[in-house]
C-alpha positions in Angstrom: 145.8 29.5 246.2 145.5 26.8 243.6 143.1 24.8 245.7 141.0 27.9 246.1 140.8 28.5 242.4 140.2 24.8 241.5 139.4 22.5 244.4 141.0 19.1 244.2 137.7 17.3 244.0 136.9 19.1 240.8 140.2 18.5 239.0 139.2 15.0 237.7 136.0 16.4 236.4 137.8 19.2 234.6 140.3 16.8 233.1 137.4 14.5 232.0 135.7 17.5 230.3 138.9 18.8 228.7 139.8 15.4 227.1 136.3 14.9 225.7 136.4 18.4 224.3 139.9 18.5 222.8 140.7 15.0 221.6 138.0 14.6 218.9 139.0 18.1 217.6 142.6 17.1 217.6 141.9 13.9 215.6 139.9 15.8 213.0 142.7 18.4 212.7 145.4 15.8 212.3 143.2 14.0 209.7 142.8 17.1 207.6 139.0 17.1 207.9 137.0 20.3 207.3 136.3 21.5 210.8 133.7 24.0 209.7 131.6 21.3 208.2 131.7 19.2 211.4 131.0 21.9 213.9 127.4 22.8 213.1 124.7 24.0 215.5 122.1 22.6 215.2 123.2 19.4 213.5 120.4 19.1 210.9 122.1 16.5 208.8 125.4 14.7 209.0 128.3 15.7 206.7 128.5 12.2 205.2 126.3 9.3 204.3 126.5 6.5 206.9 127.3 2.9 205.7 124.2 0.8 205.2 123.2 -1.7 207.8 125.5 -4.7 208.0 124.1 -8.0 209.3 127.4 -9.1 210.9 128.1 -5.7 212.5 124.5 -5.7 213.9 124.7 -9.2 215.2 127.9 -8.6 217.0 126.8 -5.4 218.6 123.4 -6.9 219.6 125.1 -9.9 221.1 127.5 -7.7 223.1 124.5 -5.5 224.2 122.6 -8.6 225.3 125.6 -9.8 227.3 126.1 -6.4 228.8 122.5 -6.3 230.0 122.1 -9.9 231.2 125.5 -10.7 232.7 125.2 -8.0 235.5 121.7 -9.3 236.3 123.0 -12.8 236.6 126.0 -11.7 238.7 123.8 -9.5 240.9 121.2 -12.1 241.6 120.5 -12.4 245.4 122.5 -15.2 247.0 123.0 -13.9 250.6 120.5 -14.0 253.4 117.8 -11.3 253.2 118.8 -8.1 254.8 116.9 -6.2 257.5 113.2 -5.6 256.7 112.1 -2.1 256.7 109.1 -1.4 258.8 105.9 -0.4 257.1 105.2 3.2 257.7 102.0 5.1 257.0 102.1 7.5 254.1 102.7 11.1 254.9 101.4 14.3 253.4 102.3 15.2 249.8 105.0 17.9 249.9 104.0 21.3 248.5 106.7 21.3 245.8 104.7 18.7 243.9 102.9 21.6 242.3 106.2 22.5 240.5 105.9 19.2 238.7 102.3 19.9 237.7 103.2 23.3 236.5 106.1 21.9 234.5 103.7 19.5 232.8 101.4 22.3 231.8 104.3 24.3 230.3 105.4 21.1 228.5 102.1 20.8 226.8 102.4 24.4 225.5 105.9 23.8 224.4 104.8 20.7 222.4 102.0 22.6 220.8 104.5 25.2 219.7 106.8 22.6 218.2 109.4 22.8 220.9 110.1 19.1 221.2 113.4 19.3 223.1 112.0 21.8 225.6 108.8 19.7 226.0 110.9 16.6 226.7 113.0 18.5 229.2 110.0 19.9 231.0 108.4 16.5 231.3 111.6 15.1 232.6 111.7 17.9 235.2 108.1 17.1 236.1 109.1 13.5 236.6 112.0 14.4 238.8 109.7 16.6 241.0 107.0 14.0 241.2 109.2 11.1 242.2 110.8 13.3 244.8 107.4 14.1 246.2 106.4 10.5 246.2 109.6 9.4 247.9 109.1 12.0 250.6 105.5 11.1 251.0 106.3 7.4 251.6 109.6 7.7 253.5 109.7 11.2 255.1 112.5 12.6 253.0 113.9 12.9 249.5 116.9 14.2 247.6 115.2 17.6 246.9 114.5 18.2 250.6 117.7 16.5 252.0 120.2 18.4 249.8 118.6 21.2 247.9 122.0 22.9 247.2 123.4 19.7 245.8 120.2 19.1 243.8 120.5 22.5 242.2 124.2 22.0 241.4 123.3 18.8 239.5 121.5 21.0 236.9 124.7 22.8 236.0 126.8 19.7 235.8 124.1 17.9 233.7 124.1 20.9 231.3 127.8 20.6 230.8 127.8 16.8 230.3 124.8 17.0 227.9 126.5 19.4 225.6 129.7 17.4 225.7 127.8 14.4 224.3 126.4 16.7 221.7 130.0 17.7 220.9 131.0 14.1 220.5 128.0 13.6 218.2 129.2 16.3 215.9 132.1 14.1 215.0 130.1 10.8 214.9 126.8 12.1 213.4 124.7 9.4 215.0 121.6 11.5 215.6 120.4 14.7 213.9 117.7 17.3 214.5 116.1 17.7 211.0 113.4 20.1 212.1 115.7 22.5 214.1 115.6 25.5 211.8 116.7 28.2 214.3 119.8 28.1 216.5 118.6 30.1 219.5 115.3 28.1 220.2 117.3 24.9 219.6 120.0 25.8 222.1 117.4 26.9 224.7 115.4 23.7 224.3 118.4 21.4 224.3 119.9 23.2 227.3 116.7 22.7 229.2 116.6 19.0 228.2 120.2 18.4 229.1 120.1 20.3 232.4 117.4 18.1 234.0 119.0 14.7 233.2 121.2 14.3 236.2 118.7 15.6 238.7 116.1 13.3 237.2 118.6 10.3 237.2 119.5 10.8 240.9 115.9 11.4 241.9 114.6 8.3 240.0 117.4 6.2 241.4 116.5 7.2 245.0 112.9 6.6 244.3 113.6 3.1 243.1 115.8 2.4 246.1 113.1 3.7 248.4 111.2 0.4 247.8 112.9 -2.0 250.2 112.3 -5.0 248.0 114.1 -3.3 245.1 117.1 -2.4 247.3 117.2 -5.8 248.9 117.2 -7.5 245.5 120.3 -5.6 244.4 122.6 -5.8 247.4 122.7 -9.5 248.3 124.8 -10.9 245.5 127.9 -13.0 245.8 130.9 -10.7 246.4 133.2 -10.3 243.4 136.8 -9.1 243.8 137.2 -5.7 242.1 140.7 -4.7 243.3 142.2 -2.6 240.5 145.7 -1.1 240.0 146.8 2.2 238.4 148.3 0.1 235.6 144.8 -1.1 234.7 143.6 2.4 234.8 146.2 3.5 232.3 145.1 0.7 230.0 141.5 2.0 230.2 142.7 5.5 229.7 144.6 4.5 226.5 141.5 2.9 225.0 139.3 5.9 225.9 141.8 8.4 224.5 142.2 6.4 221.2 138.4 6.1 220.9 137.9 9.9 221.4 140.8 10.9 219.0 139.5 8.6 216.3 135.9 9.8 216.5 136.1 12.0 213.4 138.6 9.8 211.6 136.6 6.5 211.6 133.1 7.5 212.7 131.4 4.6 210.9 133.4 2.0 212.8 134.6 3.5 216.1 131.4 5.1 217.4 130.6 2.2 219.9 134.0 2.8 221.5 133.7 6.5 221.4 130.4 6.6 223.1 131.7 4.3 225.8 134.9 6.3 226.2 133.5 8.8 228.8 132.7 6.0 231.2 136.0 4.3 230.5 137.8 7.6 231.2 135.9 8.1 234.4 136.9 4.6 235.6 140.5 5.2 234.5 140.7 8.4 236.5 139.5 6.7 239.6 141.9 3.8 239.2 144.9 5.9 238.5 144.2 8.0 241.6 143.6 4.9 243.7 140.0 5.9 244.4 136.8 3.7 244.4 135.0 3.3 241.1 131.3 3.0 240.6 132.0 -0.8 240.5 133.4 -0.9 244.0 130.2 -2.1 245.7 130.3 -5.5 244.0 133.2 -6.5 246.2 130.6 -6.7 249.0 127.8 -8.0 246.8 126.1 -4.6 246.5 125.1 -3.9 242.8 122.7 -1.1 243.7 125.1 1.7 242.6 125.2 0.0 239.1 121.8 -1.5 238.5 119.6 1.3 240.0 121.2 4.1 238.0 121.2 2.0 234.9 117.5 1.3 235.3 116.8 4.9 235.9 118.7 5.9 232.8 116.7 3.3 230.8 113.4 4.7 232.1 114.4 8.3 231.3 115.5 7.3 227.8 112.2 5.4 227.2 110.3 8.5 228.3 112.3 10.8 226.0 112.1 8.4 223.0 108.4 7.9 223.5 107.8 11.6 223.6 110.0 12.1 220.6 107.9 9.7 218.6 104.6 11.1 220.0 105.2 14.8 219.5 108.3 14.9 217.2 110.4 13.9 215.7 112.7 16.3 217.4 115.7 14.0 216.6 116.4 11.0 214.4 118.9 8.3 215.4 120.7 6.7 212.4 123.8 4.8 213.5 126.1 3.5 210.7 125.9 -0.2 209.9 123.5 -0.9 212.7 120.2 -2.4 211.7 117.7 -4.7 213.3 114.8 -3.9 215.7 114.7 -0.3 217.1 112.3 -0.1 220.0 111.1 3.5 220.4 113.4 4.5 217.6 116.6 3.3 219.4 118.5 0.2 218.2 118.9 -2.6 220.6 122.6 -2.0 221.1 121.7 1.6 222.0 119.7 0.5 225.0 122.8 -1.2 226.4 124.8 2.0 225.9 122.0 4.0 227.7 122.4 1.6 230.7 126.1 2.6 231.0 125.1 6.2 231.3 123.6 5.5 234.7 126.9 4.6 236.5 128.6 7.5 234.6 126.0 9.9 235.9 126.7 8.7 239.5 130.4 9.3 239.0 129.7 12.8 237.7 127.4 13.6 240.6 129.9 12.3 243.1 132.4 15.0 242.0 130.1 17.6 243.6 129.7 16.0 247.0 132.8 17.4 248.7 131.3 20.7 249.9 128.4 18.9 251.4 130.2 16.2 253.4 130.2 18.2 256.7 126.9 20.0 256.2 123.9 18.8 258.1 121.0 17.5 256.0 117.8 19.5 256.0 115.6 17.9 257.2 117.8 15.4 259.1 117.7 11.9 257.7 115.0 9.7 259.2 116.1 6.2 260.1 113.1 4.5 258.4 114.3 5.6 255.0 116.6 2.9 253.5 118.6 5.2 251.2 120.6 8.3 252.2 122.3 10.8 250.0 125.9 9.8 250.8 128.4 12.6 250.4 131.3 10.4 249.7 132.6 7.5 247.7 130.3 4.8 249.2 127.0 6.5 248.3 124.1 4.1 247.8 
């Protein structure tokens, strides 16, 4: 009966959501903070003034961000022999669902004209997801949208939940605000649209990137690195994540880099404690594609959103405490490294939904000339 109410494959996801939801509120309550002032919708302005930029804090975070971005690229550099070459295949017809992308772009223009920045960004992201699916199918014969339409649709709901959980975290951190959001209902609708398309776009863009054989070949021929982990290591990661989440409201000016990283650390910890593969498992065989391709997809989606925000907004303003220095497209350099981490986190979230589809045939069946499949298990590409 319990498995019917809550299938085992969803339990880690539910625990992940519950901890992110409860721990910041618990920390704020224990610290005696005014909960009513923290929980505002929309967050037009933060409840306190952030500390001014600090050169040492900025230098440390920027150095860590640079290391986080460059070290995986160095470790993932191709060292093994080139894999099998994919045959060149003639381009096929553009699938009919491409018109949904065109229609979404037209609606996005109207939303932007009406001042709905969040809705416009969400619609453009939806259009991008549709168009890259269409291009992937045109060149390879299949895509995520046609392979697993049910799975693709479920990603929207999961993405909506994950997006609002990060909004929840930001209520305690106050890193970004929405100064022009004057009405609650239009803001909630616009942000819900924006949040709901992120995971479908991330998975679609990742598959599109992997559909270029030279991209996939460049990310799965590295020197193998031992990644064996133990439940004890998982408990250590869990302790760090739980502390970072609980302290979000208590020390927001200092702890926010750890708090923002906590969802990924928590996901890794849950996998290690349960003895399951993590998003890092592929590096044991020299395959970095499940890390680098989602990270690149997350960076591209963020660049699109930040660019649109600067062009038709601002719908939101990012103002992290103590962090100065260059801010390309309105996001500090250290923020781009954090965005890259959202890629592997998104893959872990999407993997939680794969269980019902493991035994179902794909529609249409996978064609052998396509180098990437939608794997319904722990070793998805």
